[in-house]
C-alpha positions as CSV (number, residue, x, y, z in Angstrom):
1,M,72.4,66.6,53.4
2,K,75.2,64.0,52.2
3,D,76.7,65.3,49.0
4,N,76.0,63.5,45.9
5,L,79.0,62.1,44.2
6,K,79.2,61.9,40.4
7,Y,82.1,60.6,38.3
8,I,82.2,63.0,35.4
9,H,85.7,62.4,34.1
10,Q,88.0,59.0,34.3
11,Q,91.2,58.5,32.9
12,P,94.0,56.2,33.8
13,Q,95.8,57.8,36.9
14,I,93.7,60.6,36.7
15,R,90.3,61.0,38.6
16,I,88.2,64.1,38.8
17,V,85.1,63.9,41.5
18,A,82.1,66.6,41.2
19,I,80.5,67.1,44.5
20,F,77.1,68.7,44.4
21,T,76.6,70.8,47.3
22,L,73.9,73.1,48.3
23,I,76.0,75.6,50.3
24,M,76.2,78.7,48.1
25,D,74.8,76.8,45.2
26,C,78.3,75.9,44.1
27,I,79.5,72.7,42.5
28,S,82.7,71.2,44.0
29,T,85.0,69.5,41.6
30,R,88.4,67.5,42.9
31,M,91.3,67.0,40.7
32,P,95.0,65.6,41.4
33,Y,97.2,68.1,41.8
34,R,99.7,66.5,39.0
35,Q,96.8,67.8,36.7
36,T,97.1,71.2,37.7
37,N,100.6,71.7,36.3
38,A,101.2,74.4,39.3
39,F,103.3,72.1,41.7
40,T,106.9,71.1,41.6
41,K,108.3,67.6,41.0
42,L,109.4,67.7,44.5
43,I,105.9,68.0,45.9
44,L,104.1,65.9,43.3
45,D,106.5,63.0,44.1
46,Y,105.9,63.4,48.0
47,L,102.2,63.3,47.2
48,D,102.5,60.1,45.3
49,G,104.7,58.4,48.1
50,D,108.2,58.1,45.8
51,K,110.4,56.0,47.6
52,K,113.4,58.8,46.7
53,L,111.9,60.8,49.7
54,T,111.3,58.2,52.2
55,P,114.7,59.4,54.0
56,F,113.4,63.0,54.3
57,F,110.2,62.6,56.2
58,E,109.1,60.7,59.6
59,H,105.5,59.5,58.7
60,P,103.2,59.4,55.8
61,P,100.5,62.0,55.2
62,S,98.0,59.6,56.3
63,L,95.8,58.5,59.4
64,Q,98.1,55.8,59.9
65,G,100.9,58.3,59.9
66,V,99.2,60.2,62.4
67,R,98.8,57.1,64.8
68,Q,102.7,56.7,64.4
69,A,103.4,60.4,65.1
70,I,101.2,59.9,68.2
71,E,103.3,57.2,69.6
72,K,106.5,59.3,69.0
73,R,104.9,62.6,70.5
74,K,104.3,61.0,74.0
75,K,107.4,60.5,74.4
76,Y,108.5,64.1,74.0
77,P,107.5,66.7,77.1
78,V,105.8,69.6,76.3
79,D,105.7,72.5,78.6
80,R,101.8,72.8,78.4
81,N,101.5,75.3,81.5
82,T,103.7,78.0,79.6
83,L,101.5,77.1,76.6
84,A,98.3,77.8,78.4
85,E,99.7,81.1,80.0
86,E,100.9,82.7,76.9
87,L,97.7,81.7,75.1
88,N,95.4,83.3,77.9
89,R,97.7,86.1,78.0
90,W,96.6,86.9,74.4
91,Y,93.1,85.7,74.5
92,Q,92.4,88.2,77.6
93,T,92.7,90.9,74.9
94,V,89.0,89.4,73.1
95,D,86.2,87.8,73.7
96,P,87.0,84.3,73.0
97,S,84.6,81.6,71.7
98,A,83.4,78.8,74.0
99,A,85.3,76.3,71.4
100,V,88.6,78.3,71.9
101,T,88.3,78.3,75.6
102,T,87.3,74.6,75.8
103,N,90.4,74.0,73.4
104,I,92.8,76.0,75.4
105,K,91.7,74.2,78.6
106,L,92.1,70.9,76.7
107,L,95.6,71.4,75.8
108,G,96.6,71.2,79.4
109,Q,95.7,67.5,79.0
110,Q,98.5,64.9,78.1
111,N,96.2,63.2,75.3
112,T,95.5,66.4,73.8
113,F,97.5,67.4,70.2
114,T,97.8,69.9,67.9
115,V,97.3,70.3,64.0
116,T,99.3,73.4,62.9
117,T,99.8,75.9,60.2
118,A,101.9,78.9,60.1
119,H,101.6,82.0,58.1
120,Q,103.1,85.6,58.5
121,P,100.9,88.3,59.6
122,N,100.3,89.9,55.8
123,I,98.3,92.7,56.0
124,F,94.5,91.8,56.0
125,T,95.7,88.1,55.9
126,G,97.6,88.4,52.5
127,P,96.4,85.8,49.8
128,L,93.4,83.7,49.8
129,Y,95.7,80.6,50.5
130,S,96.2,81.8,54.0
131,V,92.4,81.1,54.5
132,Y,92.6,78.0,53.1
133,K,95.7,76.7,55.2
134,I,93.5,77.9,58.4
135,L,90.3,76.1,57.2
136,H,92.7,72.9,56.6
137,V,93.7,72.6,60.2
138,I,90.2,72.9,61.4
139,R,88.7,70.4,59.2
140,L,91.8,68.0,59.6
141,A,91.5,68.5,63.5
142,E,87.6,67.7,63.4
143,H,88.4,64.6,61.0
144,L,91.2,63.3,63.7
145,N,88.7,63.8,66.6
146,E,86.2,61.8,65.0
147,S,88.5,59.0,63.7
148,L,90.8,58.8,66.8
149,P,88.3,59.5,69.7
150,Q,90.7,58.7,72.6
151,Y,92.5,61.7,71.9
152,K,91.7,65.5,71.7
153,F,92.9,67.3,68.5
154,V,93.2,71.3,68.5
155,P,93.8,73.3,65.4
156,V,96.2,75.7,65.5
157,Y,97.6,78.9,63.4
158,Y,101.3,79.7,64.4
159,M,102.0,83.4,63.5
160,G,105.0,84.0,62.0
161,S,105.1,87.7,63.3
162,E,108.8,87.9,63.4
163,D,109.2,87.9,59.8
164,A,110.8,91.3,58.6
165,D,110.1,91.2,54.8
166,L,107.7,93.8,54.5
167,D,108.0,94.0,50.8
168,E,105.9,90.6,50.8
169,L,103.6,91.2,53.7
170,G,102.7,94.8,53.4
171,H,100.5,94.5,50.0
172,V,97.6,93.1,49.2
173,Y,95.3,92.5,45.8
174,I,91.7,93.5,45.9
175,N,89.8,93.1,42.7
176,G,93.0,92.8,40.8
177,E,94.4,96.1,42.2
178,K,97.5,96.3,44.3
179,Y,97.3,98.1,47.4
180,T,100.6,98.7,49.2
181,W,101.3,99.9,52.7
182,E,103.8,102.8,52.4
183,T,105.4,102.9,56.0
184,K,109.0,103.8,57.1
185,Q,109.1,101.2,59.9
186,T,111.5,98.6,59.9
187,G,111.9,95.4,62.0
188,A,109.7,92.8,62.2
189,V,106.3,93.0,60.9
190,G,104.5,92.1,63.9
191,R,105.9,94.6,65.8
192,M,104.9,97.4,63.4
193,K,102.2,99.4,64.6
194,V,99.1,100.7,62.5
195,D,99.8,104.1,61.4
196,K,98.0,106.9,59.3
197,E,99.3,105.3,55.9
198,L,97.9,101.9,56.6
199,V,94.5,103.8,57.8
200,K,94.5,105.3,54.6
201,L,94.9,102.3,52.7
202,I,91.7,100.8,54.3
203,Q,90.0,104.0,53.0
204,R,91.3,103.5,49.8
205,I,90.0,99.6,49.8
206,E,86.8,101.0,51.3
207,G,86.0,102.5,47.8
208,Q,86.0,99.1,46.1
209,V,83.9,96.9,48.5
210,A,81.6,99.0,50.4
211,V,78.8,98.9,47.5
212,E,78.8,95.0,48.0
213,P,76.1,93.8,50.2
214,H,78.5,92.6,53.0
215,G,81.1,95.4,52.3
216,D,80.2,97.5,55.4
217,E,80.4,94.2,57.7
218,I,83.9,93.3,56.5
219,L,85.3,96.9,56.4
220,S,83.9,97.2,60.2
221,L,85.7,94.5,61.1
222,I,88.8,95.6,59.6
223,K,88.7,98.9,61.1
224,D,88.1,97.3,64.4
225,C,91.2,95.1,64.2
226,Y,93.4,97.7,62.5
227,K,93.1,100.6,64.7
228,E,96.0,103.1,64.8
229,G,98.7,102.5,67.3
230,T,97.8,98.8,67.4
231,T,100.6,96.2,66.3
232,I,100.3,94.3,63.0
233,Q,100.3,90.9,65.2
234,E,97.5,92.3,67.6
235,A,95.5,93.3,64.4
236,T,96.2,89.9,62.7
237,F,95.4,88.0,65.8
238,R,92.0,90.0,66.3
239,L,91.1,89.4,62.9
240,V,92.0,85.5,62.7
241,N,90.1,85.1,65.9
242,A,86.9,87.1,64.7
243,L,86.9,84.9,61.3
244,F,87.7,81.5,62.7
245,G,87.3,81.4,66.5
246,Q,83.7,79.8,66.1
247,Y,85.6,76.9,64.6
248,G,87.8,76.4,67.7
249,L,91.3,77.7,66.3
250,I,93.8,78.8,68.4
251,V,95.8,81.7,67.1
252,L,99.5,81.6,68.9
253,I,102.1,84.1,68.5
254,P,105.7,82.7,69.4
255,D,107.3,86.2,69.9
256,S,107.4,85.6,73.7
257,A,110.3,85.2,76.1
258,A,108.6,82.6,77.6
259,F,108.5,80.5,74.7
260,K,112.1,81.3,73.6
261,K,113.4,80.2,77.0
262,Q,112.8,76.7,76.2
263,M,114.9,77.0,73.2
264,I,117.9,78.2,74.8
265,P,120.1,74.9,74.4
266,V,119.3,75.0,70.7
267,F,120.0,78.5,69.9
268,E,123.1,78.4,71.8
269,D,124.7,75.3,69.9
270,D,123.8,77.2,66.8
271,L,125.7,80.5,67.7
272,L,128.6,78.3,69.1
273,N,128.8,75.4,66.9
274,Q,126.7,76.1,64.0
275,S,125.3,72.5,64.0
276,A,122.1,73.2,62.0
277,S,124.1,74.6,59.1
278,G,126.3,71.3,58.7
279,I,123.1,69.1,58.9
280,V,120.7,70.8,56.8
281,E,123.6,71.5,54.2
282,S,124.2,67.7,54.1
283,T,120.3,67.0,53.4
284,A,120.2,69.6,50.7
285,Q,123.0,67.8,48.9
286,E,120.9,64.5,49.2
287,L,117.8,66.3,47.9
288,E,119.8,67.5,45.1
289,A,121.3,64.4,44.4
290,A,117.9,62.7,44.2
291,G,117.0,65.3,41.6
292,Y,115.3,67.8,43.5
293,K,115.6,71.5,43.7
294,V,116.6,72.9,47.3
295,Q,113.7,75.2,48.6
296,A,115.9,76.8,51.7
297,N,119.7,77.4,52.3
298,P,121.2,77.4,55.7
299,R,123.4,80.0,57.1
300,E,126.1,79.8,59.4
301,V,124.2,81.3,62.1
302,N,120.4,80.7,61.7
303,L,119.2,83.5,63.8
304,F,118.3,87.1,63.8
305,Y,118.8,89.8,66.6
306,L,115.2,90.8,67.4
307,K,115.1,94.1,69.3
308,D,112.8,97.3,69.3
309,N,112.2,97.9,65.4
310,T,115.5,95.9,64.3
311,R,115.6,92.1,62.9
312,E,119.0,91.7,61.9
313,R,121.1,88.5,60.9
314,I,123.8,87.6,63.5
315,I,127.1,86.9,61.9
316,K,129.8,85.3,63.4
317,Q,133.3,86.5,63.1
318,D,136.2,84.3,64.3
319,S,135.4,84.4,68.0
320,S,133.0,87.1,67.9
321,F,129.4,88.2,66.6
322,R,128.3,91.1,64.6
323,I,124.7,92.2,64.3
324,Q,124.4,93.0,60.4
325,H,123.8,96.6,59.2
326,S,124.7,97.7,63.0
327,K,127.5,98.6,65.4
328,T,126.4,96.2,67.7
329,T,128.9,93.4,68.5
330,F,129.4,90.5,71.3
331,T,132.0,88.3,72.3
332,R,131.5,84.9,72.6
333,E,130.7,85.2,76.5
334,E,128.5,88.2,75.9
335,I,126.3,86.5,73.4
336,V,125.6,83.7,75.7
337,K,124.6,86.1,78.4
338,E,122.5,87.8,76.2
339,L,120.8,84.7,75.1
340,S,120.5,83.6,78.8
341,E,118.9,87.0,80.1
342,H,117.2,88.2,76.8
343,P,115.9,85.0,74.9
344,E,113.1,87.2,73.4
345,R,115.7,89.0,71.5
346,F,116.9,86.1,69.3
347,S,114.7,84.8,66.3
348,P,114.8,82.0,64.4
349,N,115.4,81.9,60.6
350,V,113.6,79.3,58.2
351,I,116.0,76.6,59.2
352,L,115.3,76.7,62.8
353,R,111.6,78.0,62.9
354,G,110.1,74.5,62.7
355,L,112.1,73.2,65.4
356,Y,110.8,76.2,67.6
357,Q,107.2,75.4,66.7
358,E,107.5,71.7,67.6
359,T,109.1,72.2,70.9
360,I,106.5,74.6,72.4
361,L,103.6,72.8,70.7
362,P,102.3,69.1,71.2
363,N,102.2,69.2,67.7
364,L,101.5,66.0,65.3
365,V,100.7,67.5,62.0
366,F,102.3,70.8,59.8
367,I,99.9,72.0,57.0
368,G,101.9,74.0,54.4
369,G,102.0,75.0,51.1
370,G,104.3,73.7,48.5
371,G,107.3,76.1,49.4
372,E,106.8,75.2,53.0
373,T,106.3,71.3,52.5
374,A,109.8,71.5,50.5
375,Y,111.8,73.0,53.1
376,W,110.5,70.9,55.7
377,L,112.0,68.1,53.7
378,Q,115.3,69.3,54.3
379,L,114.5,69.6,58.2
380,K,114.3,65.6,59.3
381,A,117.9,65.2,60.2
382,L,117.9,68.4,62.2
383,F,115.1,67.3,64.2
384,D,116.6,63.8,64.7
385,N,119.8,65.6,66.0
386,Y,118.0,67.5,68.8
387,K,115.7,64.5,69.3
388,V,112.1,66.7,68.6
389,P,109.5,64.4,67.1
390,F,109.1,65.3,63.3
391,P,105.5,66.1,62.4
392,V,103.4,64.4,59.2
393,L,103.5,66.9,56.4
394,V,100.5,67.6,54.7
395,L,100.3,69.8,51.7
396,R,97.6,72.5,52.2
397,N,94.2,72.8,50.9
398,S,94.1,74.7,47.2
399,F,91.0,75.9,45.9
400,L,90.1,77.7,42.8
401,L,86.8,80.1,43.1
402,I,85.0,80.3,39.7
403,E,82.1,83.2,39.8
404,K,78.9,82.3,38.3
405,K,79.3,84.6,35.3
406,W,82.5,83.1,34.3
407,A,81.3,79.4,35.1
408,Q,78.3,80.0,32.7
409,L,80.9,81.3,29.8
410,I,82.9,78.0,30.5
411,A,80.0,76.2,30.1
412,K,79.0,78.1,27.0
413,L,82.1,77.2,25.4
414,N,81.6,73.6,26.2
415,F,84.5,73.3,28.3
416,L,84.7,72.0,32.1
417,P,86.4,74.2,34.6
418,E,89.5,71.9,35.0
419,D,90.2,72.4,31.7
420,F,91.4,76.0,32.1
421,F,94.4,74.7,33.7
422,M,95.8,74.1,30.2
423,E,97.5,77.0,28.6
424,E,95.4,79.4,26.4
425,Q,96.7,78.1,23.3
426,Q,96.2,74.6,24.2
427,L,92.6,75.5,25.2
428,M,91.9,77.3,21.8
429,N,93.5,74.4,20.0
430,K,91.2,71.9,21.7
431,L,88.1,74.1,21.1
432,V,89.0,74.9,17.0
433,Q,89.7,71.1,16.8
434,R,86.2,70.3,18.4
435,E,84.1,73.2,16.5
436,S,85.6,73.2,13.0
437,K,84.0,71.9,10.2
438,Q,87.2,71.5,8.6
439,V,89.7,68.6,8.8
440,L,92.7,70.1,10.6
441,K,94.4,66.9,11.2
442,L,96.6,64.9,8.8
443,N,96.8,61.7,10.8
444,G,95.8,59.3,8.2
445,N,97.8,61.0,5.5
446,L,100.7,61.2,7.6
447,S,100.8,57.3,8.2
448,A,100.2,56.9,4.8
449,V,103.3,59.4,3.7
450,E,105.4,56.9,6.3
451,Q,104.2,54.0,5.0
452,L,105.2,55.4,1.4
453,Y,108.7,56.3,2.5
454,E,109.2,53.0,4.0
455,S,108.8,51.5,0.5
456,F,111.1,54.0,-1.0
457,K,113.6,53.0,1.5
458,Q,113.3,49.4,0.9
459,Q,113.7,50.0,-3.1
460,A,116.7,52.5,-2.5
461,A,118.4,49.8,0.0
462,A,117.9,47.2,-2.7
463,V,120.0,49.2,-5.2
464,D,122.4,50.7,-2.7
465,I,122.5,50.1,1.1
466,T,123.8,53.6,1.6
467,L,120.9,55.2,0.1
468,E,118.7,53.9,3.2
469,K,120.0,56.6,5.4
470,H,119.6,59.4,2.7
471,T,115.9,58.1,2.2
472,E,115.2,58.0,5.9
473,A,116.4,61.6,6.2
474,L,114.0,62.6,3.3
475,K,111.2,61.1,5.4
476,V,111.7,62.9,8.5
477,Q,112.0,66.2,6.4
478,S,109.2,65.8,4.8
479,L,106.9,64.7,7.8
480,K,108.2,67.7,9.6
481,R,106.9,69.8,7.1
482,L,103.7,68.4,6.9
483,Q,103.4,68.9,10.6
484,E,104.2,72.6,10.2
485,L,101.5,72.8,7.4
486,E,99.3,71.0,9.9
487,K,100.1,73.7,12.8
488,K,99.6,76.3,9.9
489,M,96.2,75.1,8.9
490,L,95.1,75.3,12.8
491,R,96.6,78.8,13.3
492,A,94.6,79.8,10.0
493,E,91.5,78.2,11.4
494,R,91.9,79.4,14.9
495,R,91.7,83.1,13.4
496,K,87.9,82.1,12.3
497,F,87.2,82.1,16.3
498,S,88.4,85.3,17.5
499,D,85.4,86.0,20.1
500,Q,86.0,82.4,21.5
501,Q,89.6,83.3,21.9
502,R,88.6,86.6,23.4
503,Q,86.5,84.9,25.9
504,V,88.8,82.3,26.7
505,H,91.6,85.0,27.6
506,W,89.1,86.8,29.7
507,I,88.5,83.6,31.8
508,K,92.1,82.9,32.3
509,E,93.1,86.4,33.2
510,Q,90.1,86.1,35.8
511,L,90.9,82.8,37.3
512,F,94.7,82.8,36.9
513,P,96.0,86.2,37.8
514,Q,99.3,87.1,36.7
515,N,99.7,83.7,35.0
516,G,99.3,82.1,38.2
517,L,97.2,80.3,40.8
518,Q,94.4,82.7,42.0
519,E,95.0,81.8,45.4
520,R,98.7,83.1,45.6
521,I,97.4,86.9,44.4
522,D,93.5,87.3,45.5
523,N,92.6,88.6,48.9
524,F,89.6,87.1,50.8
525,I,87.7,90.8,51.3
526,P,86.2,91.3,48.0
527,Y,84.7,87.5,48.1
528,Y,83.3,88.3,51.9
529,A,82.1,91.6,50.8
530,R,80.0,89.7,48.1
531,R,78.9,86.8,50.3
532,G,79.7,87.4,54.0
533,K,80.4,84.6,56.6
534,D,78.7,82.2,54.1
535,F,81.9,82.7,52.4
536,I,84.0,81.2,55.1
537,H,81.3,78.4,55.4
538,M,81.3,77.6,51.7
539,L,85.0,77.0,52.1
540,Y,85.1,75.3,55.6
541,K,82.3,72.7,54.2
542,N,84.4,72.0,51.2
543,S,87.8,71.8,52.8
544,L,89.4,68.2,52.8
545,S,91.5,66.7,55.7
546,L,94.0,64.2,54.2
547,E,92.5,63.6,50.5
548,Q,95.5,65.8,49.2
549,E,93.5,67.0,45.9
550,F,92.8,70.4,44.3
551,V,89.1,71.8,44.8
552,I,87.3,73.8,42.0
553,L,84.4,76.0,43.4
554,A,82.0,76.7,40.8
555,E,79.1,78.8,41.1
556,K,75.7,77.4,39.6
C-alpha cells in the first residue's frame, strides 16, 4: 500500500512530512537535520551544498553524483577474483541467503558496484545507529538498482574488526543500563575471543529481555553467534548475516593478507615517505581556514603493527621503525621485507582505512555518520594522490523511536514529537505560554516604553545634545530590567505546571538518554525483544535512500 503523505508543518526552509504507514502501526515523520540541533556545522553545510566545501569532495550526494562516480570507477581496476574468494571463504561458515549468494556472484561482473558502510565489531552491534547504517546501504542499493537498471548495486557492511578500542566497543546499553565486557584480552577487538566473562554478560542481559514476547528469540540468536571460543569478528559476522542476510547484505572482513597485499605500495609509501601525513594535514588546514573543526589528525606513520594479541602504532625513529609499547624494532630494509612477506600484519588507521576500502571494493557510495563524513572530507586530496576514485558521501539515516506510551503523553501535552528536539526549558516555556491564563509577555508594553524613551531622547537632545546618549543608556537599562521581569513572570507561572514539567522531563530522558540522540546510546536488543523481526522490517520500510532527512517513528 502506498504511503499517504500529509504536510503537517510548514515554515520557510523547514519542511516536516508525516508518512502514515501500516507497518507496526507507526507514524513516520521526516524533518531536516538542521532542525534537530544535533549535527555539526560542517555536516549541515555539506548537506546544504555550501560552496566552501566543494573542494573537499568529488561528487554530490545525489543520483547525478552516483552517475558521475560510475564513470570514474569504470576506469579503476578492482581485483574481483580476490574479493569473491575472500567472501566465499567467510560465507562457507554460514548458510547464506539466496540474495547474498546472488550478490557475491554479481560482484564478479564489471557492471556491478557496491554501496558501503563501515562499523567496528561492537559487541551485539553496539548503538542503534549501526543497524540504521546497514539498512541505509540496503535501501540505497535497492533504489539505485531501480533507478539505474543497466548496472547492479550490492550493499556491503565493511567490518572494522582491527579496531583496538575495547573501551568503545566492549559495552552496550540495554534499557538504560550499561553492560561492560570485563576481559583481559588486548589487541584488535575483532580477533578477541568470546570468553567466560562475555558469556556471563549475556546471562545478565537475559534477565532484562527474556520476559519480552520475542526475548527468547533474540537471546537464542545472540548465544548462537557468541559461543565461547568464537572470535568477535566471527560472532559479529554471524549476527549481522542472520539479521540482514535476507536483504542481500554482504559482510566483508578486511583483516586479510589477500586484501592487504593490494595495499603494499600505499603502505610502503606511508612508511618510507609519510606522504599521507603531509597531504591530509594540508587539507585539515584548509578546512580550518574555512571555519570548520577538523575530525581526524594524521600521524607521521598511519599504520599499526598487528600481530597475535597486539595492535600498536608504528613509530618512525630516524632510519628505523619502533613498535610502540614493545621492544620490537625494524630497520628500513627489514620493515619493507616484513610488509612484503606479511602484509596482514599492517593495519591502517583512520587516515588510510578509507583508501583501503575503496581499493578492494568496486565502491561508489560510502554511507557514514557525522564524524565519519567529516573525516572523509579530509581525504579527497589523498585519494587524488594515489589515483583511487573518491566515493559519493552520504550521511547515514537517523531515527528517533517513540514507544506508544511516550507518543500518547506527547500528544496529551499538545506537542509534536519533533518539538522534543528543543531544550527542556524551551519546551516548558512554550507549554506555559500556550496554556497559562495569564498574560506573560510584555511585548506591547515594551514597544510603548521604547516609544516613550524616544520622545524623552528628542526632548533631552533639544536642551543639550550630550544628553541624547545618556537617555539612550537609560532606555537600554529600563528595557533590560523589564525583560528580566518578563522572565521572572514566566518562571513563576511555570511553577504552577509542575506535573507537566515532570512529564516533559521523563519524555526527554527516555528519548534523549544522556542528553544525546537515542541512536548513539541504545542497543537494538530490547526493541527486537518486544517486536521481533518486525522491528528490523519496520526500520527497513522507513529507511531513506538519498533524501538526507531525520526520521521520527512514533507508535500510534
